[in-house]
C-alpha positions as CSV (number, residue, x, y, z in Angstrom):
1,X,0.0,0.0,0.0
2,X,1.5,3.3,-1.0
3,X,1.4,6.6,0.9
4,X,-1.7,7.9,-1.0
5,X,-3.7,4.8,-0.1
6,X,-2.6,4.9,3.5
7,X,-3.6,8.6,3.7
8,X,-7.0,7.8,2.2
9,X,-7.6,5.1,4.8
10,X,-6.6,7.5,7.6
11,X,-8.9,10.3,6.3
12,X,-11.8,7.9,5.9
13,X,-11.3,6.7,9.5
14,X,-11.3,10.3,10.7
15,X,-14.5,11.0,8.8
16,X,-16.2,8.0,10.2
17,X,-15.1,9.1,13.7
18,X,-16.6,12.5,13.2
19,X,-19.9,11.0,11.9
20,X,-20.0,8.6,14.8
21,X,-19.4,11.4,17.4
22,X,-22.2,13.5,15.9
23,X,-24.6,10.6,15.8
24,X,-23.9,9.5,19.3
25,X,-24.4,12.9,20.9
26,X,-27.8,14.2,21.6
27,X,-26.8,17.5,23.0
28,X,-24.6,19.3,20.4
29,X,-25.0,23.0,20.1
30,X,-25.4,24.6,16.7
31,X,-21.8,25.8,16.9
32,X,-20.5,22.3,17.6
33,X,-22.5,20.9,14.7
34,X,-21.1,23.6,12.4
35,X,-17.6,22.8,13.6
36,X,-18.0,19.1,13.0
37,X,-19.5,19.9,9.5
38,X,-16.5,22.1,8.6
39,X,-14.0,19.4,9.7
40,X,-15.9,16.8,7.7
41,X,-16.0,19.0,4.6
42,X,-12.2,19.5,4.8
43,X,-11.7,15.7,5.1
44,X,-14.0,15.1,2.2
45,X,-12.2,17.6,0.0
46,X,-8.9,15.9,0.9
47,X,-10.3,12.5,0.2
48,X,-11.6,13.6,-3.2
49,X,-8.2,15.1,-4.2
50,X,-6.3,11.9,-3.0
51,X,-8.7,9.6,-4.9
52,X,-8.2,11.7,-8.1
53,X,-4.4,11.6,-7.6
54,X,-4.6,7.8,-7.1
55,X,-6.4,7.3,-10.5
56,X,-4.0,9.4,-12.4
């Protein structure tokens, strides 16, 4: 497994953790939801770029 694939696995795990944290919490404030959303968006952009780089 090369470094791009390892990074993809890492970022997917981070995304899954954020989603899990949000789903398990019943008392998040609006600010916390926004913060989690921003972190998830950054990870998704990185994943997209890495997956494109992997196919090229």
